[in-house]
N, CA, C and O atoms as a Maestro MAE file, in Angstrom:
{
 s_m_m2io_version
 :::
 2.0.0
}

f_m_ct {
 s_m_title
 :::
 protein
 m_atom[288] {
  # First column is atom index #
  i_m_mmod_type
  r_m_x_coord
  r_m_y_coord
  r_m_z_coord
  i_m_residue_number
  s_m_chain_name
  s_m_pdb_residue_name
  s_m_pdb_atom_name
  i_m_atomic_number
  :::
  1 25 -128.428 92.721 95.837 1 A "MET " " N  " 7
  2 3 -128.753 94.080 96.192 1 A "MET " " CA " 6
  3 2 -127.859 94.481 97.347 1 A "MET " " C  " 6
  4 15 -127.866 93.843 98.400 1 A "MET " " O  " 8
  5 25 -127.093 95.535 97.147 2 A "GLY " " N  " 7
  6 3 -126.157 95.997 98.160 2 A "GLY " " CA " 6
  7 2 -126.840 96.770 99.269 2 A "GLY " " C  " 6
  8 15 -128.034 97.062 99.210 2 A "GLY " " O  " 8
  9 25 -126.072 97.083 100.253 3 A "LEU " " N  " 7
  10 3 -126.591 97.783 101.417 3 A "LEU " " CA " 6
  11 2 -126.992 99.216 101.074 3 A "LEU " " C  " 6
  12 15 -127.924 99.750 101.676 3 A "LEU " " O  " 8
  13 25 -126.310 99.847 100.125 4 A "GLY " " N  " 7
  14 3 -126.568 101.246 99.807 4 A "GLY " " CA " 6
  15 2 -127.564 101.473 98.689 4 A "GLY " " C  " 6
  16 15 -127.920 102.619 98.418 4 A "GLY " " O  " 8
  17 25 -128.028 100.417 98.028 5 A "SER " " N  " 7
  18 3 -128.936 100.618 96.899 5 A "SER " " CA " 6
  19 2 -130.389 100.676 97.361 5 A "SER " " C  " 6
  20 15 -130.763 100.110 98.389 5 A "SER " " O  " 8
  21 25 -131.182 101.369 96.577 6 A "ILE " " N  " 7
  22 3 -132.609 101.513 96.884 6 A "ILE " " CA " 6
  23 2 -133.387 100.656 95.895 6 A "ILE " " C  " 6
  24 15 -133.266 100.828 94.682 6 A "ILE " " O  " 8
  25 25 -134.176 99.742 96.414 7 A "GLY " " N  " 7
  26 3 -134.990 98.870 95.584 7 A "GLY " " CA " 6
  27 2 -136.355 99.466 95.328 7 A "GLY " " C  " 6
  28 15 -136.669 100.549 95.823 7 A "GLY " " O  " 8
  29 25 -137.170 98.763 94.555 8 A "PRO " " N  " 7
  30 3 -138.501 99.286 94.233 8 A "PRO " " CA " 6
  31 2 -139.406 99.419 95.458 8 A "PRO " " C  " 6
  32 15 -140.211 100.348 95.535 8 A "PRO " " O  " 8
  33 25 -139.281 98.506 96.406 9 A "THR " " N  " 7
  34 3 -140.109 98.594 97.614 9 A "THR " " CA " 6
  35 2 -139.767 99.835 98.423 9 A "THR " " C  " 6
  36 15 -140.659 100.549 98.880 9 A "THR " " O  " 8
  37 25 -138.480 100.090 98.600 10 A "GLU " " N  " 7
  38 3 -138.059 101.271 99.349 10 A "GLU " " CA " 6
  39 2 -138.485 102.551 98.646 10 A "GLU " " C  " 6
  40 15 -138.875 103.525 99.290 10 A "GLU " " O  " 8
  41 25 -138.407 102.541 97.321 11 A "LEU " " N  " 7
  42 3 -138.812 103.712 96.544 11 A "LEU " " CA " 6
  43 2 -140.306 103.999 96.718 11 A "LEU " " C  " 6
  44 15 -140.704 105.157 96.851 11 A "LEU " " O  " 8
  45 25 -141.125 102.957 96.716 12 A "LEU " " N  " 7
  46 3 -142.564 103.143 96.931 12 A "LEU " " CA " 6
  47 2 -142.851 103.680 98.326 12 A "LEU " " C  " 6
  48 15 -143.734 104.522 98.496 12 A "LEU " " O  " 8
  49 25 -142.123 103.207 99.316 13 A "ILE " " N  " 7
  50 3 -142.308 103.699 100.684 13 A "ILE " " CA " 6
  51 2 -141.940 105.176 100.769 13 A "ILE " " C  " 6
  52 15 -142.653 105.959 101.395 13 A "ILE " " O  " 8
  53 25 -140.834 105.558 100.145 14 A "ILE " " N  " 7
  54 3 -140.403 106.960 100.149 14 A "ILE " " CA " 6
  55 2 -141.445 107.839 99.457 14 A "ILE " " C  " 6
  56 15 -141.775 108.917 99.953 14 A "ILE " " O  " 8
  57 25 -141.962 107.387 98.318 15 A "LEU " " N  " 7
  58 3 -142.983 108.161 97.602 15 A "LEU " " CA " 6
  59 2 -144.263 108.291 98.425 15 A "LEU " " C  " 6
  60 15 -144.902 109.343 98.409 15 A "LEU " " O  " 8
  61 25 -144.643 107.231 99.144 16 A "ALA " " N  " 7
  62 3 -145.838 107.299 99.993 16 A "ALA " " CA " 6
  63 2 -145.645 108.299 101.125 16 A "ALA " " C  " 6
  64 15 -146.572 109.032 101.469 16 A "ALA " " O  " 8
  65 25 -144.454 108.334 101.705 17 A "ILE " " N  " 7
  66 3 -144.169 109.291 102.785 17 A "ILE " " CA " 6
  67 2 -144.222 110.720 102.253 17 A "ILE " " C  " 6
  68 15 -144.770 111.609 102.906 17 A "ILE " " O  " 8
  69 25 -143.657 110.939 101.077 18 A "ILE " " N  " 7
  70 3 -143.694 112.277 100.467 18 A "ILE " " CA " 6
  71 2 -145.140 112.691 100.204 18 A "ILE " " C  " 6
  72 15 -145.514 113.840 100.439 18 A "ILE " " O  " 8
  73 25 -145.946 111.756 99.720 19 A "LEU " " N  " 7
  74 3 -147.356 112.053 99.466 19 A "LEU " " CA " 6
  75 2 -148.086 112.416 100.754 19 A "LEU " " C  " 6
  76 15 -148.918 113.322 100.762 19 A "LEU " " O  " 8
  77 25 -147.779 111.715 101.842 20 A "LEU " " N  " 7
  78 3 -148.419 112.018 103.125 20 A "LEU " " CA " 6
  79 2 -147.985 113.375 103.668 20 A "LEU " " C  " 6
  80 15 -148.796 114.111 104.230 20 A "LEU " " O  " 8
  81 25 -146.707 113.706 103.502 21 A "ILE " " N  " 7
  82 3 -146.185 114.964 104.052 21 A "ILE " " CA " 6
  83 2 -146.709 116.169 103.272 21 A "ILE " " C  " 6
  84 15 -147.212 117.120 103.869 21 A "ILE " " O  " 8
  85 25 -146.595 116.134 101.955 22 A "PHE " " N  " 7
  86 3 -146.914 117.308 101.146 22 A "PHE " " CA " 6
  87 2 -148.342 117.321 100.617 22 A "PHE " " C  " 6
  88 15 -148.868 118.389 100.303 22 A "PHE " " O  " 8
  89 25 -148.966 116.186 100.513 23 A "GLY " " N  " 7
  90 3 -150.315 116.133 99.951 23 A "GLY " " CA " 6
  91 2 -150.269 116.083 98.437 23 A "GLY " " C  " 6
  92 15 -149.275 116.467 97.820 23 A "GLY " " O  " 8
  93 25 -151.350 115.609 97.847 24 A "GLY " " N  " 7
  94 3 -151.396 115.425 96.400 24 A "GLY " " CA " 6
  95 2 -151.391 116.714 95.604 24 A "GLY " " C  " 6
  96 15 -150.940 116.731 94.459 24 A "GLY " " O  " 8
  97 25 -151.886 117.798 96.191 25 A "SER " " N  " 7
  98 3 -152.002 119.040 95.424 25 A "SER " " CA " 6
  99 2 -150.681 119.793 95.304 25 A "SER " " C  " 6
  100 15 -150.500 120.553 94.353 25 A "SER " " O  " 8
  101 25 -149.761 119.605 96.233 26 A "LYS " " N  " 7
  102 3 -148.504 120.354 96.193 26 A "LYS " " CA " 6
  103 2 -147.401 119.646 95.411 26 A "LYS " " C  " 6
  104 15 -146.419 120.281 95.027 26 A "LYS " " O  " 8
  105 25 -147.542 118.359 95.169 27 A "ILE " " N  " 7
  106 3 -146.478 117.598 94.514 27 A "ILE " " CA " 6
  107 2 -146.193 118.099 93.093 27 A "ILE " " C  " 6
  108 15 -145.018 118.227 92.749 27 A "ILE " " O  " 8
  109 25 -147.196 118.392 92.240 28 A "PRO " " N  " 7
  110 3 -146.865 118.918 90.906 28 A "PRO " " CA " 6
  111 2 -146.071 120.221 90.957 28 A "PRO " " C  " 6
  112 15 -145.162 120.424 90.153 28 A "PRO " " O  " 8
  113 25 -146.404 121.091 91.885 29 A "GLY " " N  " 7
  114 3 -145.658 122.346 92.018 29 A "GLY " " CA " 6
  115 2 -144.225 122.107 92.457 29 A "GLY " " C  " 6
  116 15 -143.303 122.770 91.980 29 A "GLY " " O  " 8
  117 25 -144.038 121.153 93.371 30 A "LEU " " N  " 7
  118 3 -142.682 120.818 93.816 30 A "LEU " " CA " 6
  119 2 -141.870 120.218 92.674 30 A "LEU " " C  " 6
  120 15 -140.695 120.545 92.503 30 A "LEU " " O  " 8
  121 25 -142.499 119.334 91.888 31 A "ALA " " N  " 7
  122 3 -141.805 118.716 90.759 31 A "ALA " " CA " 6
  123 2 -141.431 119.765 89.709 31 A "ALA " " C  " 6
  124 15 -140.348 119.704 89.128 31 A "ALA " " O  " 8
  125 25 -142.326 120.724 89.468 32 A "LYS " " N  " 7
  126 3 -142.040 121.788 88.502 32 A "LYS " " CA " 6
  127 2 -140.866 122.640 88.976 32 A "LYS " " C  " 6
  128 15 -139.981 122.980 88.191 32 A "LYS " " O  " 8
  129 25 -140.863 122.981 90.254 33 A "GLY " " N  " 7
  130 3 -139.761 123.764 90.804 33 A "GLY " " CA " 6
  131 2 -138.439 123.023 90.724 33 A "GLY " " C  " 6
  132 15 -137.403 123.614 90.422 33 A "GLY " " O  " 8
  133 25 -138.480 121.718 90.998 34 A "LEU " " N  " 7
  134 3 -137.264 120.908 90.912 34 A "LEU " " CA " 6
  135 2 -136.757 120.854 89.473 34 A "LEU " " C  " 6
  136 15 -135.557 120.972 89.227 34 A "LEU " " O  " 8
  137 25 -137.675 120.675 88.528 35 A "GLY " " N  " 7
  138 3 -137.288 120.641 87.115 35 A "GLY " " CA " 6
  139 2 -136.676 121.950 86.651 35 A "GLY " " C  " 6
  140 15 -135.677 121.949 85.931 35 A "GLY " " O  " 8
  141 25 -137.265 123.063 87.057 36 A "LEU " " N  " 7
  142 3 -136.714 124.377 86.690 36 A "LEU " " CA " 6
  143 2 -135.336 124.583 87.307 36 A "LEU " " C  " 6
  144 15 -134.441 125.140 86.670 36 A "LEU " " O  " 8
  145 25 -135.169 124.137 88.541 37 A "GLY " " N  " 7
  146 3 -133.869 124.266 89.200 37 A "GLY " " CA " 6
  147 2 -132.792 123.470 88.492 37 A "GLY " " C  " 6
  148 15 -131.674 123.950 88.307 37 A "GLY " " O  " 8
  149 25 -133.133 122.245 88.094 38 A "ILE " " N  " 7
  150 3 -132.167 121.406 87.376 38 A "ILE " " CA " 6
  151 2 -131.827 122.030 86.031 38 A "ILE " " C  " 6
  152 15 -130.666 122.025 85.624 38 A "ILE " " O  " 8
  153 25 -132.832 122.571 85.330 39 A "ARG " " N  " 7
  154 3 -132.599 123.197 84.026 39 A "ARG " " CA " 6
  155 2 -131.670 124.405 84.154 39 A "ARG " " C  " 6
  156 15 -130.755 124.574 83.347 39 A "ARG " " O  " 8
  157 25 -131.900 125.239 85.158 40 A "GLU " " N  " 7
  158 3 -131.049 126.412 85.376 40 A "GLU " " CA " 6
  159 2 -129.623 125.996 85.725 40 A "GLU " " C  " 6
  160 15 -128.660 126.626 85.287 40 A "GLU " " O  " 8
  161 25 -129.496 124.936 86.514 41 A "PHE " " N  " 7
  162 3 -128.169 124.444 86.889 41 A "PHE " " CA " 6
  163 2 -127.408 123.965 85.657 41 A "PHE " " C  " 6
  164 15 -126.229 124.278 85.495 41 A "PHE " " O  " 8
  165 25 -128.078 123.207 84.786 42 A "LYS " " N  " 7
  166 3 -127.432 122.727 83.561 42 A "LYS " " CA " 6
  167 2 -127.065 123.890 82.645 42 A "LYS " " C  " 6
  168 15 -126.008 123.879 82.014 42 A "LYS " " O  " 8
  169 25 -127.942 124.896 82.574 43 A "LYS " " N  " 7
  170 3 -127.664 126.066 81.741 43 A "LYS " " CA " 6
  171 2 -126.433 126.807 82.256 43 A "LYS " " C  " 6
  172 15 -125.599 127.261 81.473 43 A "LYS " " O  " 8
  173 25 -126.329 126.925 83.571 44 A "ALA " " N  " 7
  174 3 -125.174 127.606 84.159 44 A "ALA " " CA " 6
  175 2 -123.896 126.822 83.896 44 A "ALA " " C  " 6
  176 15 -122.855 127.414 83.612 44 A "ALA " " O  " 8
  177 25 -123.963 125.501 83.987 45 A "LEU " " N  " 7
  178 3 -122.782 124.682 83.713 45 A "LEU " " CA " 6
  179 2 -122.345 124.820 82.262 45 A "LEU " " C  " 6
  180 15 -121.153 124.964 81.992 45 A "LEU " " O  " 8
  181 25 -123.281 124.777 81.329 46 A "SER " " N  " 7
  182 3 -122.912 124.894 79.922 46 A "SER " " CA " 6
  183 2 -122.376 126.287 79.626 46 A "SER " " C  " 6
  184 15 -121.515 126.443 78.761 46 A "SER " " O  " 8
  185 25 -122.868 127.293 80.322 47 A "GLY " " N  " 7
  186 3 -122.364 128.652 80.129 47 A "GLY " " CA " 6
  187 2 -120.930 128.790 80.584 47 A "GLY " " C  " 6
  188 15 -120.146 129.484 79.936 47 A "GLY " " O  " 8
  189 25 -120.564 128.149 81.682 48 A "THR " " N  " 7
  190 3 -119.183 128.236 82.152 48 A "THR " " CA " 6
  191 2 -118.254 127.467 81.232 48 A "THR " " C  " 6
  192 15 -117.106 127.868 81.045 48 A "THR " " O  " 8
  193 25 -118.729 126.360 80.647 49 A "GLU " " N  " 7
  194 3 -117.898 125.612 79.707 49 A "GLU " " CA " 6
  195 2 -117.653 126.428 78.442 49 A "GLU " " C  " 6
  196 15 -116.547 126.422 77.900 49 A "GLU " " O  " 8
  197 25 -118.689 127.135 77.968 50 A "GLU " " N  " 7
  198 3 -118.530 127.965 76.774 50 A "GLU " " CA " 6
  199 2 -117.568 129.110 77.045 50 A "GLU " " C  " 6
  200 15 -116.736 129.434 76.197 50 A "GLU " " O  " 8
  201 25 -117.671 129.724 78.211 51 A "ASN " " N  " 7
  202 3 -116.770 130.820 78.557 51 A "ASN " " CA " 6
  203 2 -115.337 130.330 78.655 51 A "ASN " " C  " 6
  204 15 -114.415 131.030 78.235 51 A "ASN " " O  " 8
  205 25 -115.137 129.157 79.194 52 A "ALA " " N  " 7
  206 3 -113.791 128.618 79.337 52 A "ALA " " CA " 6
  207 2 -113.178 128.338 77.968 52 A "ALA " " C  " 6
  208 15 -111.993 128.592 77.757 52 A "ALA " " O  " 8
  209 25 -113.980 127.814 77.034 53 A "SER " " N  " 7
  210 3 -113.442 127.522 75.711 53 A "SER " " CA " 6
  211 2 -113.188 128.802 74.926 53 A "SER " " C  " 6
  212 15 -112.282 128.833 74.093 53 A "SER " " O  " 8
  213 25 -113.960 129.858 75.166 54 A "GLN " " N  " 7
  214 3 -113.740 131.120 74.470 54 A "GLN " " CA " 6
  215 2 -112.499 131.828 74.993 54 A "GLN " " C  " 6
  216 15 -111.816 132.510 74.229 54 A "GLN " " O  " 8
  217 25 -112.198 131.682 76.261 55 A "ASN " " N  " 7
  218 3 -111.057 132.361 76.860 55 A "ASN " " CA " 6
  219 2 -109.757 131.595 76.684 55 A "ASN " " C  " 6
  220 15 -108.692 132.115 77.017 55 A "ASN " " O  " 8
  221 25 -109.818 130.378 76.172 56 A "LYS " " N  " 7
  222 3 -108.624 129.559 75.995 56 A "LYS " " CA " 6
  223 2 -107.826 130.088 74.800 56 A "LYS " " C  " 6
  224 15 -108.378 130.239 73.710 56 A "LYS " " O  " 8
  225 25 -106.537 130.368 74.991 57 A "PRO " " N  " 7
  226 3 -105.743 130.879 73.874 57 A "PRO " " CA " 6
  227 2 -105.521 129.797 72.820 57 A "PRO " " C  " 6
  228 15 -105.430 128.610 73.136 57 A "PRO " " O  " 8
  229 25 -105.435 130.227 71.566 58 A "THR " " N  " 7
  230 3 -105.210 129.288 70.479 58 A "THR " " CA " 6
  231 2 -103.742 128.914 70.414 58 A "THR " " C  " 6
  232 15 -102.911 129.513 71.096 58 A "THR " " O  " 8
  233 25 -103.422 127.922 69.592 59 A "ASP " " N  " 7
  234 3 -102.038 127.479 69.443 59 A "ASP " " CA " 6
  235 2 -101.164 128.591 68.866 59 A "ASP " " C  " 6
  236 15 -100.011 128.746 69.269 59 A "ASP " " O  " 8
  237 25 -101.706 129.362 67.927 60 A "LYS " " N  " 7
  238 3 -100.917 130.450 67.340 60 A "LYS " " CA " 6
  239 2 -100.619 131.520 68.378 60 A "LYS " " C  " 6
  240 15 -99.521 132.078 68.399 60 A "LYS " " O  " 8
  241 25 -101.591 131.811 69.239 61 A "GLU " " N  " 7
  242 3 -101.353 132.792 70.299 61 A "GLU " " CA " 6
  243 2 -100.306 132.275 71.275 61 A "GLU " " C  " 6
  244 15 -99.473 133.042 71.757 61 A "GLU " " O  " 8
  245 25 -100.345 130.978 71.570 62 A "ASN " " N  " 7
  246 3 -99.344 130.393 72.461 62 A "ASN " " CA " 6
  247 2 -97.948 130.489 71.856 62 A "ASN " " C  " 6
  248 15 -96.991 130.828 72.552 62 A "ASN " " O  " 8
  249 25 -97.829 130.191 70.555 63 A "GLU " " N  " 7
  250 3 -96.529 130.281 69.889 63 A "GLU " " CA " 6
  251 2 -96.019 131.721 69.905 63 A "GLU " " C  " 6
  252 15 -94.836 131.959 70.152 63 A "GLU " " O  " 8
  253 25 -96.896 132.668 69.646 64 A "LYS " " N  " 7
  254 3 -96.514 134.076 69.639 64 A "LYS " " CA " 6
  255 2 -96.029 134.501 71.022 64 A "LYS " " C  " 6
  256 15 -95.012 135.185 71.140 64 A "LYS " " O  " 8
  257 25 -96.749 134.101 72.064 65 A "ASN " " N  " 7
  258 3 -96.347 134.448 73.429 65 A "ASN " " CA " 6
  259 2 -95.018 133.804 73.800 65 A "ASN " " C  " 6
  260 15 -94.188 134.422 74.466 65 A "ASN " " O  " 8
  261 25 -94.815 132.558 73.367 66 A "ASN " " N  " 7
  262 3 -93.559 131.872 73.676 66 A "ASN " " CA " 6
  263 2 -92.379 132.548 72.981 66 A "ASN " " C  " 6
  264 15 -91.300 132.655 73.564 66 A "ASN " " O  " 8
  265 25 -92.571 133.008 71.738 67 A "LYS " " N  " 7
  266 3 -91.497 133.689 71.017 67 A "LYS " " CA " 6
  267 2 -91.161 135.020 71.683 67 A "LYS " " C  " 6
  268 15 -89.991 135.391 71.786 67 A "LYS " " O  " 8
  269 25 -92.195 135.741 72.135 68 A "GLN " " N  " 7
  270 3 -91.957 137.021 72.800 68 A "GLN " " CA " 6
  271 2 -91.232 136.818 74.124 68 A "GLN " " C  " 6
  272 15 -90.370 137.622 74.479 68 A "GLN " " O  " 8
  273 25 -91.559 135.773 74.852 69 A "GLU " " N  " 7
  274 3 -90.892 135.498 76.126 69 A "GLU " " CA " 6
  275 2 -89.446 135.083 75.900 69 A "GLU " " C  " 6
  276 15 -88.572 135.399 76.707 69 A "GLU " " O  " 8
  277 25 -89.192 134.369 74.791 70 A "ALA " " N  " 7
  278 3 -87.833 133.920 74.508 70 A "ALA " " CA " 6
  279 2 -86.936 135.100 74.119 70 A "ALA " " C  " 6
  280 15 -85.738 135.087 74.402 70 A "ALA " " O  " 8
  281 25 -87.511 136.114 73.474 71 A "LYS " " N  " 7
  282 3 -86.729 137.275 73.060 71 A "LYS " " CA " 6
  283 2 -86.309 138.119 74.250 71 A "LYS " " C  " 6
  284 15 -85.258 138.759 74.224 71 A "LYS " " O  " 8
  285 25 -87.098 138.122 75.254 72 A "GLY " " N  " 7
  286 3 -86.584 138.935 76.327 72 A "GLY " " CA " 6
  287 2 -87.532 139.458 77.258 72 A "GLY " " C  " 6
  288 15 -87.154 140.159 78.196 72 A "GLY " " O  " 8
  :::
 }
 m_bond[287] {
  # First column is bond index #
  i_m_from
  i_m_to
  i_m_order
  :::
  1 1 2 1
  2 2 3 1
  3 3 4 2
  4 3 5 1
  5 5 6 1
  6 6 7 1
  7 7 8 2
  8 7 9 1
  9 9 10 1
  10 10 11 1
  11 11 12 2
  12 11 13 1
  13 13 14 1
  14 14 15 1
  15 15 16 2
  16 15 17 1
  17 17 18 1
  18 18 19 1
  19 19 20 2
  20 19 21 1
  21 21 22 1
  22 22 23 1
  23 23 24 2
  24 23 25 1
  25 25 26 1
  26 26 27 1
  27 27 28 2
  28 27 29 1
  29 29 30 1
  30 30 31 1
  31 31 32 2
  32 31 33 1
  33 33 34 1
  34 34 35 1
  35 35 36 2
  36 35 37 1
  37 37 38 1
  38 38 39 1
  39 39 40 2
  40 39 41 1
  41 41 42 1
  42 42 43 1
  43 43 44 2
  44 43 45 1
  45 45 46 1
  46 46 47 1
  47 47 48 2
  48 47 49 1
  49 49 50 1
  50 50 51 1
  51 51 52 2
  52 51 53 1
  53 53 54 1
  54 54 55 1
  55 55 56 2
  56 55 57 1
  57 57 58 1
  58 58 59 1
  59 59 60 2
  60 59 61 1
  61 61 62 1
  62 62 63 1
  63 63 64 2
  64 63 65 1
  65 65 66 1
  66 66 67 1
  67 67 68 2
  68 67 69 1
  69 69 70 1
  70 70 71 1
  71 71 72 2
  72 71 73 1
  73 73 74 1
  74 74 75 1
  75 75 76 2
  76 75 77 1
  77 77 78 1
  78 78 79 1
  79 79 80 2
  80 79 81 1
  81 81 82 1
  82 82 83 1
  83 83 84 2
  84 83 85 1
  85 85 86 1
  86 86 87 1
  87 87 88 2
  88 87 89 1
  89 89 90 1
  90 90 91 1
  91 91 92 2
  92 91 93 1
  93 93 94 1
  94 94 95 1
  95 95 96 2
  96 95 97 1
  97 97 98 1
  98 98 99 1
  99 99 100 2
  100 99 101 1
  101 101 102 1
  102 102 103 1
  103 103 104 2
  104 103 105 1
  105 105 106 1
  106 106 107 1
  107 107 108 2
  108 107 109 1
  109 109 110 1
  110 110 111 1
  111 111 112 2
  112 111 113 1
  113 113 114 1
  114 114 115 1
  115 115 116 2
  116 115 117 1
  117 117 118 1
  118 118 119 1
  119 119 120 2
  120 119 121 1
  121 121 122 1
  122 122 123 1
  123 123 124 2
  124 123 125 1
  125 125 126 1
  126 126 127 1
  127 127 128 2
  128 127 129 1
  129 129 130 1
  130 130 131 1
  131 131 132 2
  132 131 133 1
  133 133 134 1
  134 134 135 1
  135 135 136 2
  136 135 137 1
  137 137 138 1
  138 138 139 1
  139 139 140 2
  140 139 141 1
  141 141 142 1
  142 142 143 1
  143 143 144 2
  144 143 145 1
  145 145 146 1
  146 146 147 1
  147 147 148 2
  148 147 149 1
  149 149 150 1
  150 150 151 1
  151 151 152 2
  152 151 153 1
  153 153 154 1
  154 154 155 1
  155 155 156 2
  156 155 157 1
  157 157 158 1
  158 158 159 1
  159 159 160 2
  160 159 161 1
  161 161 162 1
  162 162 163 1
  163 163 164 2
  164 163 165 1
  165 165 166 1
  166 166 167 1
  167 167 168 2
  168 167 169 1
  169 169 170 1
  170 170 171 1
  171 171 172 2
  172 171 173 1
  173 173 174 1
  174 174 175 1
  175 175 176 2
  176 175 177 1
  177 177 178 1
  178 178 179 1
  179 179 180 2
  180 179 181 1
  181 181 182 1
  182 182 183 1
  183 183 184 2
  184 183 185 1
  185 185 186 1
  186 186 187 1
  187 187 188 2
  188 187 189 1
  189 189 190 1
  190 190 191 1
  191 191 192 2
  192 191 193 1
  193 193 194 1
  194 194 195 1
  195 195 196 2
  196 195 197 1
  197 197 198 1
  198 198 199 1
  199 199 200 2
  200 199 201 1
  201 201 202 1
  202 202 203 1
  203 203 204 2
  204 203 205 1
  205 205 206 1
  206 206 207 1
  207 207 208 2
  208 207 209 1
  209 209 210 1
  210 210 211 1
  211 211 212 2
  212 211 213 1
  213 213 214 1
  214 214 215 1
  215 215 216 2
  216 215 217 1
  217 217 218 1
  218 218 219 1
  219 219 220 2
  220 219 221 1
  221 221 222 1
  222 222 223 1
  223 223 224 2
  224 223 225 1
  225 225 226 1
  226 226 227 1
  227 227 228 2
  228 227 229 1
  229 229 230 1
  230 230 231 1
  231 231 232 2
  232 231 233 1
  233 233 234 1
  234 234 235 1
  235 235 236 2
  236 235 237 1
  237 237 238 1
  238 238 239 1
  239 239 240 2
  240 239 241 1
  241 241 242 1
  242 242 243 1
  243 243 244 2
  244 243 245 1
  245 245 246 1
  246 246 247 1
  247 247 248 2
  248 247 249 1
  249 249 250 1
  250 250 251 1
  251 251 252 2
  252 251 253 1
  253 253 254 1
  254 254 255 1
  255 255 256 2
  256 255 257 1
  257 257 258 1
  258 258 259 1
  259 259 260 2
  260 259 261 1
  261 261 262 1
  262 262 263 1
  263 263 264 2
  264 263 265 1
  265 265 266 1
  266 266 267 1
  267 267 268 2
  268 267 269 1
  269 269 270 1
  270 270 271 1
  271 271 272 2
  272 271 273 1
  273 273 274 1
  274 274 275 1
  275 275 276 2
  276 275 277 1
  277 277 278 1
  278 278 279 1
  279 279 280 2
  280 279 281 1
  281 281 282 1
  282 282 283 1
  283 283 284 2
  284 283 285 1
  285 285 286 1
  286 286 287 1
  287 287 288 2
  :::
 }
}
């Protein structure tokens, strides 16, 4: 176990501290908010990838542009 890794004991201690700080009733709401945030982040990432692939010129468009540039 390296210096930077978190083992099961450390994870249990962290979870116990979170439980003490926020209380049992607020944890489900926090987890739901975190899940929604992650989902929105992934949706935004996939949207930018789709936009990038739609805006990418095709090979035929590249050939056409290269021929026009070569002409003058």
